[in-house]
Residue, then its C-alpha position, 0 to 999 in steps of 0.5 A: m499500500t502506498k501513502t501519502n505524506m499526510t501526518t497523523t494529527t496531534l492535539g493538546p486538552k487545550q486544543r481539543t477542548q477549543i475544538l469542542a466548544s466550536v462544535k458546540k457553538c455551531i451546532l446550537k446556532q446554525h443546526f436545522n432541527v428537522g428531527g425535533v432535537n432537544y438542543g438542552e439535552w444534546a448539549k447536556r450529553f455533550d459536555e459531559r462526554s467532552p472531558s473523556l475525549l481530551g486524553v484519548d488517541i486522535e481516532e477516538f477524540e474524532d470518533g467521539v465527536r462524530k458520535a455525538l453528531a450522529e444523536l442529532g439524527s441528520s445528514h450532512t453533519v460531518f466532523y473531518h480534518e482537512q487531510t482526512n482520507r476516510l471516505l466512503p467508497q463512492h467518494s473515493i473509489n468511485a463505487t458503492v458497496r451493499a451486503f448480500g447474503p443470508a444472515g451471518q454469512q453476508r459479504w460486501h458486493f460492489l453495486d455501482v461502479f462509475e465510469d473511469g472512476p478508480a474502481h473502473l479503471a482497476g477492473i471492478k465489475p458490478g456484483d463482484m464481491l469484495v474479500a479483502v482489502d490490503g490483506t486484511p478480511y472485510a464483511p459486514p457491518a465492517m467498511p472496507p477503508f479505501r483512503i485518497g491518495e493511496t494504492h490498495k491491493i483488493a482481493i475480489s472474486s465473481a458473485l458466487g465466490e468464483n474466480p478469485r483475483e487481486i487487483t490494484v486500486s489508485i486512489p488520487f489525493k484530493k484535498g477539501t475545500k470550504d464547500r465540502p470534505p474531499i472526495v473523488e469526483p465521478k465522471s458526470p454527466i454520461h450519455r449514450v444510446a441504450a437501444p434504439k430511441t432510447g437514451l441514457l443519461k448516467i448522472p453520478f454526481f452534480p459537480g460545480p459550486t453553481g451547477i452551470s458547468f454541469a448544466n452546460a455539459l447536460d445540454l450537449a448530452i441532451r443535444d446529442l440523444r435528441s440528434q440520434g433519434c432519441d423519444r425516450l430517457i433512462i435517467d440513471l441517478r442510482g449511487n449518485i452523491g449529490g452535489s450542487l443546484g445543477f440538479a434543477r437544469l435536469a429537473s427542467y428538461l422534464c417539463a416544458g414550463r416554469i413550475p415549482i421543484g421545491h423549497s429551501l426553509t432555513p430554521t429562522r423561517l421554519r421557528r417562525g412558520y411559513t405558507r409555501d405561496s409567500l416563498p419568492r419563487v427563483p427559477m435555476p439561473q442559467t449562467t453564472r452571473q445570474f447565479m451571483f445575481a441570485l446569491a446577493r438577492f438573498a445574501l442579506r435575508d432569508k434564503s427560503v426559496m421556491l425553486l422553479t424549473q426553467g422553462l425549456g420548452p417541450q422535449p421529444f421524451h416528454g411522457r417517456v422518461a425513467i428514473l433509476v434510484n437506490e438506497w445510495t441515491n443521496s440528496a440533490a438527486e432525491m430532490l430530482a426524483s422527487f419532483a419527477s415523482e410528485n409531477r408524474l413526469a417519470t417513473i421511478v425504477g429501483t429502491k428506496t432512496a436514501g433520505n439525506v436531504l438537507g443543505a449544508v454550510n462548512q465552519r472551521v472549528g480549529a486545528g485544521y478541522w471542519l465541521r459539515v453542519p446543515v442549515f436549511g432543509w429542503y421540501t418538495s413542492n407539495g411541502k413533503c420533507l424528504e430528510g430521512q423519508g427518502v423517495l419510494p419507486d413507483l415500481e419496486m426492483d432490486v438487483d442480483p449480484p450474479a446477474l450483475n456480474t453478467a451485465i444483466d441490470q434487471q432494474a434498467r430492463r423494467a425502465a426500458e419495458v416501462l418506456d416500450a409500453a409507454 
């Protein structure tokens, strides 16, 4: 295993005390309370456990803070160091994993493998079973450690445990930014003609701080599919890790007019009460200049807004759209799926999504540590909160690792059948 030059962080009691105080202050001041948390009780428990974190090793300190944050029951609540490399597989090797098998005998199988990501380039296929990482066996519930900036030796086999082999996965080093923890961004969007007259859009991520660059790339993809005669569309959001406002561009392609996608809600507006009709109605900006203007417009006021589609006009695939989702479909992708479902703009196929739908900001809390804290909620155009709930598919359909191993994607096949019948 090749390691980067990142060093282990060491902290004295004084620094730890300051970090803990900053974390507590940020939570009490900014955290969006979608789950009805009693902050007084939470703060009391936080204070009670804090002294025990002053003398433990650094990993125990970090884990202690994370356990305290987990009690808030909210997504997008993350404590991390700017040089961290402890990431989920989709954020590091660009692949998701799921436990398959009978109780007590479950093994990790690769589910979504993103094109041109480290896992894909190493030869990992959907359905493959993970055996060991760097010589250490891993089975559920222990999540395999894939670390950015490192090269791993991974033992895998077919879904049925046959054809064992060892492969090398090299993960590039990425540094976190003020907007998010470090991740290896998957290629997005990806498009191709999947069948006669049927286009496929694979969206593992909505990249970019404004979403404008993604929107431009999406425009080119849609134009190319239309030029090839596609009047049906499959949108694959399985494994999508979320991202930026670019999801609203894709939502705009699902309808002809300018209609509500959903609305954001700040803690202040949630406490004061509101009606959806009273919220400012804001179309997704089409240029960086429009985005900056909209940002300035709401910079000094409550940022609770109703987000609208852009009104892109009729599309040849309207009425013939299917969206694929699974339990690793997160955040902005869930916003898109819920919009399509509520407005009957697409048939949702797959398994229920993650239910991780809050807007967050990153705050420095000292010594290179950051706290990602949710500061607004997201509600559908009908007022439904998706946090902790997720999006239910219209057609529930799971996958089978041995079938995936032979390139049989049951969810995608079901989506194609739906479009053929439309």
